[in-house]
LOVEXLUM-768588 format. One record per residue (C-alpha): x negated, y negated, z. Coordinates in pm, whole numbers, plus 50000, padded with zeros to 5 digits. Layout:
<rs>
XYZ...
</rs>
This chain:
<rs>
513774861852495513124865352881511804892653116514304920152982513694956253023514264977352765515235018052860516565046752727519295065952879522235082152628521565053052474519495022052418519934997152721518634960352743518544946453067521394971053197523454965852898523674986052570521884973152253522724986151915519494985051706519974969951379516794966551229515234955150891511924963650795509784935650650505634940050639503904907250701500854921250516503014924650208503914888650199502124856850153502504840050523504014808050391507234833350327507424845550653510344827550777512554828050506512184863450461512674869650837515584844250861517214863850566516904897750750518634882151030521564868250796522184902450665523104914351018520054926451165519044918251536515544935351497512544939751259510294964251210506814963351082503944986451042500344975151152497994986450909494434992651037492684988550725493404954850698492334945451093489214963951039488094964550683484664971050810483754988351142483714963651400484814932151219488064925851291490614899351121493994887951243494174856851060496224844450744498114869750599497254896150848498084870051145499914898351326500894875651627501774847251449504484870751251505564887251592505984848251728508124837451430510764867251479510954856751856511664822251773514624833051522516024855951830514884887951639513854917151843510794939651684509664973151646506134978151633504745007051456500995002151569499735038851526496505044251339498185058651068501165042350868502065060450519504125026650401502735037050051499715017350172496105024850066495215056450273498225053250494496385019050647493595040650776490095023750676488235036950439484985036850605486205064150841485215087950499481805080250508481315105450803481555139850604482755156350857485895133950906489305149251029491935121251043494895118651269493185147051471491105150151803488275151651606486035129251835484375107751607487605097151465489185090251822486365069351926487275049351613490815047451735490065037052082487775011251963490204997551737492854997851985490674975952239491044948252002494574956351881496484959652207495494932152410497094911552151500304927952126500694938352480501984903052622504844901552343506754930352489510204925652576509314927552956506664905052904508664875352772508454884952435510564901152138508834938252105511304966152226509654996252074506185008951993505515040751780503135067351869502555081551514504355080251153505875113351012503165135951187505165166351142504745162350773501025163150851500015188051167501505200751483498295190151703500475182052000497235174052173496665145551965500075129351972500035133752373496595115252379497735085152144500635081952384498685081552688496075060152530499125035652440500285036052810496865033852915496414998152726499484987852921502524996352669505864995352901508794997152642509825029252536507375048052289508835065951964508195089151686509635095351356510035124251157511805142850893515555157250959514055192850868514175211651223510095224451168508755191651075510775174151351509435197951618506005196851457505825157051513507495153551809506735150452216510305141752340508915141052702506665110152617508315095852325511955093752188512355111651874513725097451541514415104451181513815091950833516245097650585517455086250276520985105550216523885122250403522575107650726525735121950927525365153250823521545157550901521635148951254521805188151402517975189751458517525156551635520485162151844518895194651966515675183852022516815155552208519835158952365522095131552528519585105552380520475080852124520265085951782518365065851537517095067351211513945047851202513905047950827517105046850628515665047250267518155020450076515655024549785512295040049689509085030949543507625033349205504585050949074502565039748768504105059548466507475070648613510935061848599512335029848775513905037349079517315032249157519775044149466523565043549441524655015649643528425030749724526625062049869524125038650045526585017350232528865050050347525705062650510524915028850691528545029050801528195062450915524525058351090525945025251262528855043451381526915069851538523545055451657520915028951551519125023651196516105004551065516954995450695513625006250487512794983250318515184951150405512364933350203509474951550017507064926449926503934933149730501004956449758498554928749630495024932749578494034971349593496164979349846498785007449671498665041149818499235070749631501205102649663500855141049513503585154049333503915190349230503175199648876503135233248673499875238048505499075271948331501845287848516500985279148877501845246649095499445221649092499865187649300499375157749061497875123849201500695093349174499615060449269502165036649367502915004149152501864968549283505384956849313506974971649666510224956149552511604989149680515524980549543515704962049890518484937949956516004908449950514044915949644510204909549588510374871249534512924866449834515944864449615519384880449770520644910649569524114923749523523034953649840522284923050093526104911650059527234946950077525214955550350526124923650534529924934250503529054970950604527374956250893530174934450993532744960550966531434980851248530384953651478532244922351402531024887551257527184887151241526724850751295528874821251425527184801251184527024815050805523244803550692523384790250309520074800950136519344782149794518264805649507514454811049489512584782149284511214801048972509404787248668508684802748303504944784648269504814796747938501794811947730498454806047794495194815447588492244832647680489684806447725486324829047809485404862547780482484885547861481804923747865481404941548224477754957348078476684922547994477274906948335476564941148579473454930848710474754894648829477734909449054476084942249157472724953849238472014992749178471365016849446469615050249318470655086149400469305117949258472975127649249476335105349218477705097249577481215083849650482165048749710482325053650093478955066150103477615029149965480005012250226482685000949949486155006150019487794994849682487804986349334485315000249116482215019549074479765022548758477175053048758474425045848517471775070448371469105073748119469365106847901466675098047693465635096347323466975129647165469155140146900471525164847032475265174247141476005177947487478985190747674479975165847964482465172248279482915150948587483185171948885485175160649186486025125649070488785103349170490685084149039490125077048660486785075448475485725056948167482905075447989480365055147771477205066247574475165033347455478105012547542480365028747310483665044147474483445086247474486795091247649488725085247964489515114448238492315111348422494205136748636494335170148497491965161748186489205159348461489245199548404488365196148048484705193047899484095167147642481375163947384479005134147345476685131847053473015118447181470925104546889467085100346874466805063646818468395053647104467955054347498471075071447525472355054647848475355070348031477665048548195480825059548400483135034748504485555053448778488315032348927489755038149289493515034349209494425039649560493915064949833496595088149932499105077050185500575109650274500155147650275497665170350357494985158850148493845124350345490415138350418489585143650059490305107649944486485100349891486385077549577483855079349281482245109549185481885134349441480135164849327478415154448995478205153048602477875185348432475955183748135475985217947952475635241948219473745220448484474545192648729472725160848595470315141248819469265106248815471955077948915472235040348928475265033449118476884998249078479374991349337482144968549215484874957149479485284924149258484934898849571482274880849406483524869449076482324833249077479484850448971480684860048637478694844148387480954840248094478184827247858476824859947786478104885647521481464898747466481904931547285485254949247185486214979447317484324977447659485684966147996485454928648019486534898948228488904873348090489284839148184492574819248153492814781848247496264767548306498114736448446500954736648652502984701448700505334714948985504314749549172507294777649184507574812149202506754830448857505964863248708502764873448525503324893648201500334910047991501994922647650499264939247451496844945047742495934980147876495084983448232493324965648512493824936748792494364899248792492924870549020494784841949068492584812649211490694839149369493624858549491494034892549403497904899849242497044937149189496944957748941498724960448581498684988248321501174991748031502285023348129504675007148313507315009448478506274975748639505704951448373505224918548551502954903348847504754884749100503044854849165504204834349514504264797549459501444793949742498834808449534499354782649287497884748049268499454715549118497104709348841494514733148698494734770248814492464797448695493144834148631490604860948606491634892848428489294924848469490724946948193489124981648167491024999847870489064973847586492634959647495493444923147572495694906547351494064872747381497074855147561499244858547893502454843747964504294833148304507784841548289510984834148535512134868148594510634905048646510364926248377510934963848432510294992848190512255024248136515075003648383
</rs>
């Protein structure tokens, strides 16, 4: 794009000329790379001259000291594609991103340190950040606008005012970024509320911006007061919202959205969040905490996000253009004039319904547990992080001895959902506030009385004050009657080695199990997998983790992008935890939403 200079005065200036930033958020890590160009072209066709993306630390450094920037995580290829299409880039390359992404993009291994304080000047945390920046910034520095690249702005931290007011931390991050060679303007983004905006801002080093969903025009007072005579920007104009498991499907009023968009374009600059949402493939969905009244007082209830991150975006999860796309395009053109000299015509996304296919093989988890995981012994239960496990499930096993008695059992400090089995028989499932209750189990003399507890990490919180408390599994212990029981084998189940599942071994009903489905495809196309009659679990297509499913909804299908299918034979492996499987699956042409 040329060696242009991006500067901030009373407005944004690029090479001495005012620049109206009309951006669309699109996250490379939520989209298969084969579709990046298609999605970027559509964001541009809607009227955007810029794209914005977060950079999630956890996918780029999945293990301490092991970095990956290839495939779906090839940030540089994504930036280069944007550049080739003539789009500017806002890069939100802070250590924490929120984004309804697992742990807000922070790597789970940080929590192996029992004293960890993320997003602070805690020295070990800052050392980890520096080690990560050592790898990240040399890659992105050459792509700044004044280095002949497309990056015009970089973000220091994200919504920090919702978390803390430790200005020393923010200032050190900003200094680190400039020290690594960042020459484009820095920004922060926070709430429109004065206290939160002020807590998260460092206006002397970074331009404050706001994140907001409604009534934008009337909520700019605190930003104007904090940053007078500077450009006004909504870094996240929430044009939709994400879904949570068990919640209502989220929909926003398009008429109100278009009014707010028009207002913001007339006043300043905007980033549409999300222009295209994509998918939380694998175990990458985050979680929030929502206030709920329990026993007469307010308690915050854990609420994990769904696999789909469609977000009600103008470009839907499969890349289809929605009515919102055309109305936004019209609104943008009404303010700045025609978007493009040549209108690009997009064909509808090719989708197919591949029909119903039966389960061909199945095996119980307990039958193959020693094939896919090696037990580690600890007297007391320890967390996933203590075992260097980031995602998936963990099984705790203990032998209670041959005796006949009734015992109370309670799981103390468990995250997030647990199935309890005695001698292979399901006793109860604990989740959310049911962890507060004691349950009863009946031991019998002619059995070894093997206690198995399967705990699922349903996604670490991506937002709020509890980030340092996101250790998964069982943190404190298992109480039997009035004592904490000792003597536990730990089986880590990240489900990264499913080729080792031996389907010739026994299957038992009402147990967590693996199911295999083989199916044939003549022509690959996008499709949606639906699992009516199935309970809860996750699905792997030809080794690729499509994400989680749960009968609770509102999401009732999993998006399957065509590049993950093969012409000819394909294979699904489904891990289901509730002991409920219908014996078949179905591929349909359109997504199914409950409570829509």
